[in-house]
Every structure is written in structure tokens, then in C-alpha cells.
Residue, then its C-alpha position, 0 to 999 in steps of 0.5 A: x072663207x071663213x074660220x067655221x066650215x060645214x063639210x058633208x059628205x054624201x055616199x051614193x052606192x055605186x050600180x053594178x058596172x059594164x052590165x049587158x044593157x050598158x055594154x049595149x047602150x054603150x055601142x048604139x048610144x052617144x054616151x061610153x059605157x064608162x059614162x053610163x056606169x056612173x050615171x045613176x038615177x040615185x046619184x042625179x036624183x041626190x044632186x038636184x036635191x042637193x044643189x036646190x037646197x044650197x047656193x054653191x059658188x063652184x062645183x067640181x066635177x072629178x073627171x069624164x066619168x061623172x058628165x052625165x050630170x053636166x044638165x043637173x048642173x046647169x039647171x042648178x038655179x045658183x048657177x055655180x061655175x063648173x070645174x072639170x078635174x082631169x085625172x086622165x085624158x080618158x080617151x087617151x088612155x083608151x087609145x093606148x089600151x087599144x093599141x097596145x094591150x088588147x089582144x081581143x078583135x072585139x074589144x079592140x073594136x069595142x074599146x076603138x068605139x069608147x074611145x071615140x065617144x070619149x073624145x067627143x064627150x071630152x070636148x064637150x066639157x072642154x067647151x062647157x066647163x068654166x075651169x079645168x085642172x089636169x096634172x101636167x102641161x103636156x096634158x094642158x098642151x094636148x087638150x088645148x090642141x083640142x079647144x084652144x081657149x079652154x080655160x085650163x089650169x095645171x094643178x100637181x098631183x101631191x102628197x103630205x109630205x109630212x105625214x109621209x116623213x114618218x115612213x121614211x126610218x125603219x129598223x127592219x130590213x127592207x127586202x120588199x120589192x112593192x107595187x102599190x095601187x087600186x086593183x081593179x083598175x086595168x092599167x094596175x092589173x096589167x102592170x101587175x100580171x107584167x111584172x108578176x109573171x115576166x119580172x119577178x120569176x128572175x128576181x126571185x131565182x137571184x135573190x130568194x130573200x126578197x118578197x113582191x108584195x102587190x098593195x091595193x084595194x079590190x083585187x080582181x081574180x087575176x090579181x089575186x092568184x099571182x098570190x100563190x106564186x113563190x115569194x108573192x104576197x097580195x094584201x088586199x085592201x090595207x088600212x095604210x100603204x105606210x107599214x109597206x113602204x117601211x119595208x120596201x126596198x124598191x116600189x115599182x110602177x110597171x106600167x104600160x097603160x096609161x094617161x096623167x100623173x101617178x100618185x103612187x110615184x110621189x107618194x113612194x118618193x116621199x116615204x123614202x122609197x127609191x121608185x124604178x118606172x116605166x116612162x110611162x108610169x112617171x110620165x108629166x111628172x117634174x123628175x129625172x131619170x137617174x137623179x130622182x128615180x129609175x126609168x126602166x123598159x123591158x123586163x131585163x132592164x127592169x130586173x137589172x134597175x132593181x137589183x142595182x138597188x139591192x145590192x148598192x146601199x150608197x146608190x140606194x140612200x142617194x135615190x131615197x134622199x133625192x126622190x123624198x126632196x123633189x116631192x118636198x119641193x114640188x108636190x106637197x099638198x101645202x102649196x099645192x093646195x094654196x095654188x088651188x084654192x087661188x083658182x078658185x077664187x079666180x073662177x068664182x070672180x070671173x063672169x059666166x061663160 
């Protein structure tokens, strides 16, 4: 790579998702509605033009939702290598949601069909892409069980540990219980509702000095309504999460649905904030319960873990320090970026599949 780099960012507005037409096509056609939501005529035309105007070595697709553009990329004259970045194993996420958290029979049935179509689509990606990135060895093994010769590299989620260090010290009293995430993403919505309704009332009753702060963009109406509960603040979109970590006693990750690994866990640990999470919330991360964070299942255990950190300053400092050092050693951008660029170079040097 030369000293000078040209970076161009093209933003294509997303059309409305989950329209009646898309839901019907997801029911009757080969593409799941989650792919149809991101497949637009305008995006297809812009991608075609961009690929025709340039000589690209590699195209990175950010997840299965963009797989509707596979034909466009494969027709590019320069035939760039194609790499798929798996933020989650989407079919796994859907299957977990259907099995545990969908109470409507119609939603369960539609979700099961979407999961099946997604799994079929994922297999096509595994067979057609020149390389794949996953966040954990667990996900790599799960995908290799489907297509054993798929070229899959584990590249962990990471954070800028140096930038997060500025959030570590705070002169303000730490009394905030924070939950960070995009608040229009169903897994985060479920977690926010679960924590605020089933765990927070008991915490607030015993410690009315605490405050629950739900930090995340585009909160759906159910999440916005949580702001009417005693001691709860819903911020909506913020410029930076840093100020919220500065005042945080603990970062909670009460996820009950999900796949992949959670950047919110690493971000909080890098900021020197102890984390209390479900096992699913910390899935795939190289962290140890009781050493780097606290794992808790169920409302009573989750509340007890938060209260322990509220009442034991030595334990709070120990977990904060251990978590921060773990992120610096294993998940800092500098090391992850070097490994990722090396993988790009390897892919470009390989013969086409």
C-alpha cells in the first residue's frame, strides 16, 4: 500500500424495511426478507458503476444482508476477490429468537422460514466467497461444519484502547448503570425491555441513588417508553458514548438473543467499566467469569452482581483493571488491523477459486 490513499464514501439511503411487499416476497420467494430489506435498485446501480469505474483487488461484504449484490460483484470486469465479514451467523440468531423469545405463532412460523432461507443463503456465501471473517473460533467451527473447505479467518472485534483510556478516570461519582447498543436492533430491544422491567425495579428500590441509562441510536417506541420509569433515562442517538462510560458504575449486557461477539463488552472494559453480562452476551470472547467480568443469568443473579459492584469498591477496581488490560492485550485495533491487512494480502495473492 502506498503512502497516499484515496478514500471515497458513498452513502445510499436505505429504503423502507419490512413493507408488505417485501414480507410477501420473503414468504414466497428464495430470498429472506432480511436480505430483501437491503437489496435496492439504486444500490445495485451504484455498485455496478463503482466497480466498472475502478480496478479493485478486493470487495468486502458486510454480512449476509448484502448478499443480493453477489451477481453484481461477480460480473465486475476486474473480478475482485470477495470477502464476507460475518458480524453474526444470522440464521443462528434467528433460530435462537424463534426458539426462546417469539410468543406469536405467526411470528414463530415466519421466523423459522426466514431462518431456513437465511441458512441456505449462508451456504451459498460460504461456497462462493474467496474469504470469510468471523469474530470467534466458535463461529468458525460452526460454519466449517457446513462447508469444511471454506476459507475462514478469525478476526476478533476490537476497540481503540488508547482512545478509550481517556474515559477511564472520572471525578464524578459513578452511579449510572449503562446499557449501550443500537436500540432498533431486536436483540438489544429485548435486552433493554428485560432489564428495565424485570431487574431494574428491585435495584432502584434498594439503591435509589442509582440511575439506569439506556444509550443507543434510533430507539423504538417500546424503548422510548422505558424513559417514563423511575430512575431510567433513554438518550437516543449520542455523539459519543464516552461521557456515559465516565459516569458508569457498571455496563450491563443482559442479552438473551444474539450471535457473533459484542463490541459493547469490549468497549466498556476498555473504558475501565466493569461488565455484568449473560453468558450469551459475552459469547465468543476470550474472557473469564469473575476475573474480567461477571456472568449472571436470571433477574436475581443479575441484580446481585450489580449490587456487589455498587458496595465493594475494591472488587470494582479489580474488575475494571483486569478488563481493561485484557482488551489492551487481545482486542486493540493495532494488532487486529495488522492481522486483517495480512489476510487481505494473502487473499489477493491466491488464485481465484
